[in-house]
C-alpha positions as CSV (number, residue, x, y, z in Angstrom):
1,M,-14.8,10.9,-27.8
2,R,-18.1,9.1,-27.3
3,K,-17.1,6.4,-29.8
4,L,-13.8,5.9,-28.0
5,F,-15.6,5.6,-24.6
6,S,-18.0,3.0,-26.0
7,M,-15.2,1.0,-27.4
8,R,-13.4,1.0,-24.0
9,I,-16.6,-0.3,-22.3
10,L,-17.0,-3.0,-24.9
11,L,-13.5,-4.1,-24.3
12,L,-14.1,-4.3,-20.6
13,L,-17.3,-6.4,-21.1
14,L,-15.5,-8.7,-23.4
15,A,-12.7,-9.1,-20.9
16,A,-15.1,-9.9,-18.1
17,C,-16.7,-12.6,-20.2
18,V,-13.4,-14.5,-20.8
19,L,-12.0,-14.1,-17.3
20,P,-11.8,-17.3,-15.2
21,A,-15.1,-18.0,-13.3
22,A,-13.3,-17.5,-10.0
23,S,-12.4,-14.0,-10.9
24,Q,-15.6,-12.5,-12.4
25,A,-17.0,-11.4,-9.1
26,Q,-13.9,-9.4,-8.4
27,V,-13.6,-7.3,-11.6
28,A,-13.7,-3.6,-11.0
29,V,-15.4,-2.7,-14.3
30,G,-14.2,0.7,-15.5
31,I,-10.5,0.3,-14.7
32,S,-8.5,-1.0,-17.7
33,V,-5.0,0.0,-18.7
34,H,-2.8,-0.8,-21.7
35,V,0.4,-0.6,-19.7
36,G,1.2,-2.9,-16.8
37,P,1.8,-1.7,-13.3
38,P,5.3,-1.3,-11.8
39,A,6.8,-4.1,-9.6
40,I,5.9,-4.4,-6.0
41,P,8.3,-2.2,-4.1
42,V,10.5,-3.7,-1.3
43,Y,9.5,-2.3,2.1
44,T,9.4,-3.0,5.8
45,Q,6.1,-3.9,7.4
46,P,5.2,-1.6,10.4
47,P,4.2,-3.3,13.6
48,C,0.5,-4.1,14.2
49,P,-0.9,-1.2,16.2
50,V,-3.9,-2.9,17.9
51,E,-4.8,-6.5,18.5
52,G,-7.5,-7.6,16.0
53,Y,-6.2,-5.5,13.1
54,L,-5.3,-7.4,9.9
55,W,-2.7,-6.5,7.4
56,T,-3.8,-5.4,3.9
57,P,-0.8,-5.2,1.5
58,G,0.1,-2.2,-0.6
59,Y,-0.9,-2.2,-4.3
60,W,-0.7,-0.1,-7.4
61,A,-4.0,1.7,-8.2
62,Y,-4.7,3.7,-11.3
63,G,-6.0,7.3,-11.8
64,D,-6.2,9.9,-14.4
65,E,-2.5,10.6,-14.1
66,G,-1.3,7.0,-14.1
67,Y,-0.4,4.4,-11.5
68,Y,-0.1,5.4,-7.8
69,W,0.9,3.4,-4.8
70,V,-1.6,2.7,-2.1
71,P,0.5,2.0,1.0
72,G,0.1,-1.3,2.9
73,V,-1.7,-0.8,6.2
74,W,-3.2,-2.5,9.2
75,V,-7.0,-2.2,9.3
76,S,-9.9,-3.3,11.4
77,P,-11.9,-6.1,9.6
78,P,-15.6,-5.5,9.1
79,R,-16.4,-8.4,11.4
80,V,-14.9,-11.4,13.2
81,G,-13.9,-14.4,11.1
82,V,-13.2,-12.7,7.8
83,L,-9.9,-12.5,5.9
84,W,-8.7,-10.1,3.2
85,T,-8.1,-11.2,-0.3
86,P,-6.0,-8.6,-2.0
87,G,-6.9,-7.0,-5.3
88,Y,-4.7,-7.6,-8.3
89,W,-4.1,-6.6,-12.0
90,G,-4.9,-9.3,-14.6
91,W,-3.9,-9.2,-18.2
92,N,-6.6,-10.1,-20.8
93,E,-7.0,-9.5,-24.5
94,G,-4.4,-6.7,-24.5
95,V,-5.6,-4.7,-21.4
96,Y,-4.8,-4.9,-17.7
97,V,-8.0,-5.1,-15.6
98,F,-8.1,-4.6,-11.9
99,H,-9.8,-7.2,-9.8
100,A,-10.9,-5.6,-6.5
101,G,-10.0,-7.1,-3.1
102,Y,-12.7,-8.3,-0.7
103,W,-13.3,-9.7,2.7
104,G,-14.6,-13.3,3.1
105,P,-14.3,-16.4,5.2
106,H,-11.5,-17.8,3.0
107,I,-8.8,-16.3,0.9
108,G,-9.6,-16.3,-2.8
109,F,-7.4,-16.0,-5.9
110,Y,-5.2,-12.9,-6.2
111,G,-3.3,-13.6,-9.3
112,G,-0.3,-15.4,-7.7
113,V,1.1,-12.0,-6.8
114,N,3.7,-12.1,-4.0
115,Y,2.7,-9.2,-1.8
116,G,4.8,-10.5,1.1
117,F,4.0,-10.6,4.8
118,G,2.0,-13.8,4.6
119,Y,0.6,-13.2,1.1
120,G,3.1,-15.2,-1.0
121,G,0.8,-15.6,-4.0
122,V,-1.5,-18.3,-2.7
123,G,-3.6,-18.0,0.5
124,F,-2.4,-16.2,3.7
125,V,-0.1,-17.7,6.3
126,G,0.3,-14.6,8.5
127,G,-2.3,-15.7,11.1
128,E,-5.7,-17.3,11.6
129,W,-8.9,-16.8,13.6
130,R,-9.2,-18.8,16.7
131,G,-12.6,-18.4,18.1
132,G,-13.3,-14.7,18.3
133,R,-9.7,-13.6,18.4
134,F,-7.1,-13.3,15.6
135,A,-3.8,-15.1,16.3
136,Y,-0.7,-13.7,14.5
137,N,2.1,-15.8,13.0
138,T,5.1,-13.7,14.1
139,A,7.3,-15.7,11.7
140,V,6.0,-13.6,8.8
141,V,4.2,-10.6,10.3
142,N,5.5,-7.8,12.5
143,V,3.8,-7.9,15.9
144,N,5.1,-6.5,19.2
145,T,4.6,-9.5,21.4
146,T,5.0,-7.3,24.6
147,V,1.7,-5.6,23.6
148,I,-0.1,-8.3,21.6
149,H,0.0,-11.7,23.2
150,N,-2.3,-13.7,20.9
151,T,0.6,-15.0,18.7
152,Y,2.3,-18.1,17.5
153,V,5.3,-19.1,15.4
154,N,5.2,-21.3,12.4
155,K,8.3,-21.1,10.3
156,T,7.3,-24.0,8.1
157,V,5.3,-21.7,5.9
158,I,8.3,-19.6,4.9
159,V,9.5,-20.3,1.4
160,N,13.2,-19.5,1.1
161,N,13.6,-18.6,-2.6
162,T,16.9,-17.1,-3.7
163,T,14.9,-14.9,-6.2
164,V,11.8,-13.1,-5.0
165,N,9.3,-12.3,-7.8
166,R,8.1,-8.7,-7.4
167,T,5.8,-8.8,-10.5
168,S,2.5,-7.1,-9.7
169,F,0.2,-8.5,-12.4
170,S,-1.1,-11.8,-13.6
171,G,-1.0,-13.1,-17.1
172,G,0.2,-11.6,-20.3
173,P,3.8,-10.8,-21.4
174,G,6.1,-10.8,-18.3
175,G,3.2,-11.5,-16.0
176,I,2.7,-14.3,-13.4
177,N,1.4,-17.6,-14.8
178,A,-1.2,-18.5,-12.2
179,R,-4.6,-20.1,-12.3
180,P,-7.2,-20.3,-9.4
181,S,-7.2,-23.6,-7.5
182,R,-10.4,-25.5,-6.6
183,E,-10.3,-24.0,-3.1
184,E,-9.8,-20.4,-4.5
185,M,-12.7,-20.9,-6.9
186,A,-14.9,-22.1,-4.0
187,A,-13.9,-19.0,-2.1
188,S,-14.9,-16.7,-5.0
189,R,-18.4,-18.0,-4.7
190,E,-18.8,-17.3,-1.0
191,N,-20.5,-14.2,0.3
192,H,-18.1,-11.3,0.2
193,I,-17.8,-8.0,2.0
194,Q,-16.6,-4.9,0.1
195,P,-13.6,-2.9,1.4
196,T,-14.5,-0.9,4.4
197,A,-15.0,2.9,4.4
198,M,-11.6,3.2,6.1
199,Q,-9.9,1.3,3.2
200,T,-11.8,3.4,0.6
201,S,-10.6,6.6,2.3
202,H,-7.1,5.2,2.5
203,E,-7.0,4.7,-1.3
204,H,-8.5,8.1,-2.0
205,T,-5.9,9.8,0.3
206,A,-3.1,7.9,-1.6
207,S,-4.5,9.2,-4.9
208,T,-4.1,12.9,-3.7
209,N,-0.4,12.6,-2.8
210,R,1.9,13.2,-5.8
211,A,4.7,11.3,-4.1
212,N,2.7,8.1,-4.5
213,F,2.6,8.3,-8.3
214,A,4.9,6.1,-10.3
215,S,5.6,9.1,-12.6
216,E,7.1,10.8,-9.6
217,N,8.7,8.0,-7.5
218,H,9.7,5.7,-10.5
219,G,8.2,2.7,-8.7
220,R,9.8,3.5,-5.3
221,P,7.2,5.2,-3.1
222,A,8.6,7.1,-0.1
223,T,5.8,5.9,2.1
224,A,5.2,2.3,1.1
225,A,3.4,1.2,4.3
226,M,1.9,2.6,7.5
227,S,0.6,1.4,10.8
228,R,-2.9,2.9,10.5
229,V,-5.0,4.6,7.9
230,N,-4.3,8.3,7.8
231,E,-1.4,8.0,10.2
232,R,0.8,10.4,8.2
233,Q,2.5,12.4,10.9
234,A,4.6,9.5,12.2
235,N,5.5,8.4,8.7
236,Q,6.6,11.9,7.6
237,Q,8.7,12.3,10.8
238,A,10.3,8.9,10.0
239,R,11.1,10.0,6.5
240,I,12.7,13.2,7.8
241,A,14.7,11.3,10.3
242,N,16.0,8.9,7.6
243,G,16.9,11.8,5.5
244,V,19.0,13.3,8.3
245,K,20.7,10.0,9.0
246,S,21.5,9.4,5.3
247,G,22.8,13.0,4.8
248,Q,20.1,13.7,2.2
249,L,18.7,16.5,4.2
250,T,20.8,19.5,5.2
251,P,20.2,21.2,8.6
252,K,18.4,24.1,7.0
253,E,16.1,21.7,5.0
254,T,15.5,19.7,8.2
255,S,14.6,22.8,10.2
256,H,12.2,24.0,7.5
257,L,10.4,20.6,7.3
258,E,10.2,20.3,11.1
259,N,8.6,23.7,11.3
260,R,6.1,22.8,8.7
261,E,5.2,19.6,10.6
262,A,5.0,21.6,13.9
263,N,2.6,24.2,12.3
264,I,0.3,21.4,11.0
265,N,0.3,19.7,14.4
266,R,-0.5,23.0,16.1
267,E,-3.3,23.7,13.7
268,V,-4.8,20.3,14.3
269,K,-4.6,20.7,18.0
270,N,-6.3,24.1,17.9
271,D,-9.1,22.8,15.6
272,R,-9.7,19.8,17.8
273,A,-9.9,22.0,20.9
274,A,-12.5,24.2,19.1
275,N,-14.6,21.2,18.0
276,G,-14.8,18.9,21.0
277,G,-11.8,16.9,20.0
278,K,-12.8,16.3,16.4
279,L,-12.0,17.7,13.0
280,T,-14.6,18.8,10.5
281,A,-14.6,17.4,7.0
282,Q,-13.2,20.7,5.7
283,E,-10.4,20.7,8.3
284,K,-9.5,17.1,7.5
285,A,-9.2,18.1,3.8
286,Q,-7.1,21.1,4.7
287,V,-4.7,19.0,6.8
288,N,-4.4,16.4,4.1
289,H,-3.6,19.0,1.6
290,Q,-0.9,20.4,3.9
291,Q,0.6,17.0,4.5
292,N,0.6,16.3,0.8
293,N,2.6,19.4,0.2
294,T,5.0,18.6,3.0
295,S,5.4,15.0,1.7
296,K,6.3,16.4,-1.7
297,Q,8.8,18.8,-0.1
298,I,10.5,16.0,1.8
299,Y,10.9,14.0,-1.4
300,N,12.3,17.0,-3.3
301,D,14.7,17.9,-0.5
302,K,16.0,14.4,-0.2
303,H,16.6,14.1,-4.0
304,N,18.2,17.5,-4.8
305,N,21.9,18.1,-5.0
306,K,22.2,19.4,-1.5
307,T,23.6,17.0,1.2
308,D,24.9,17.1,4.7
309,R,27.8,14.7,4.1
310,P,31.1,16.2,5.2
311,V,33.5,17.0,2.4
312,Q,36.5,14.7,2.4
313,K,39.7,16.6,3.4
314,Q,42.3,16.4,0.7
315,N,45.8,15.5,1.6
316,S,47.5,18.9,1.9
317,E,50.8,17.3,0.9
318,H,49.3,16.4,-2.4
319,H,49.0,20.1,-3.3
320,K,52.4,21.2,-2.2
């Protein structure tokens, strides 16, 4: 076992040595996989909840039980003037190595991966800092202009390709053939800020939800994006509503799921009332565990053989 572990570390160090100079600072040493991640799922971007929040696209992370999806989410940047360079998987010498995302004054190289919503593979066209405020390009990002007024429209940045490449890794067999530009290499040498505590918490939460694992969802996560970190109640309710609309949930299943959500909400309300409006770390963990179980139940109920679609009435004359 120790010999196998040493060989893995050696492979990682060798991979780091041969990576492009623009990428070395982004390597998350310790994460290497011999199987590439699934394709980027197609999903709708939720509206920006608060002015000043920036979009961080969803991505496939890797844990002890394989790849799991970290939903795209709007987050508060660590300070004014910085932009988010997404992480990406890069193939090198037979292994896929994850290059961690970071905050910086300019967008760096992210493997040419098309994450959508302004991240088309190179740079970011979803908005820009204007002084101390962030202006959103509503041609490519979802912003409610009745609430957020610092917006503009620039449709010239939209590339109308008939085929959208959803490949989620760079290099290797079937990967994206991309190399860092001079500007991206310069951006890689700038001072960077690591993901915020909220982003780290977001990834950890995603890793505890079985519905996010590719082995469970086959590359189609039920919750691919959310408005805020840990905003699960609204997303679960939306999934239930979609199940009712599509007929995937029966009235009995819907009632059961709604009761579970109501019980969780009641518990949270009581805990907050008892603790001055806040939840303890233990209470947060308990709520997250309950929401994970409910999320799995929603998925199971929507993918079983029970439906609420009316049975087609057969022509009685046919049976005469």
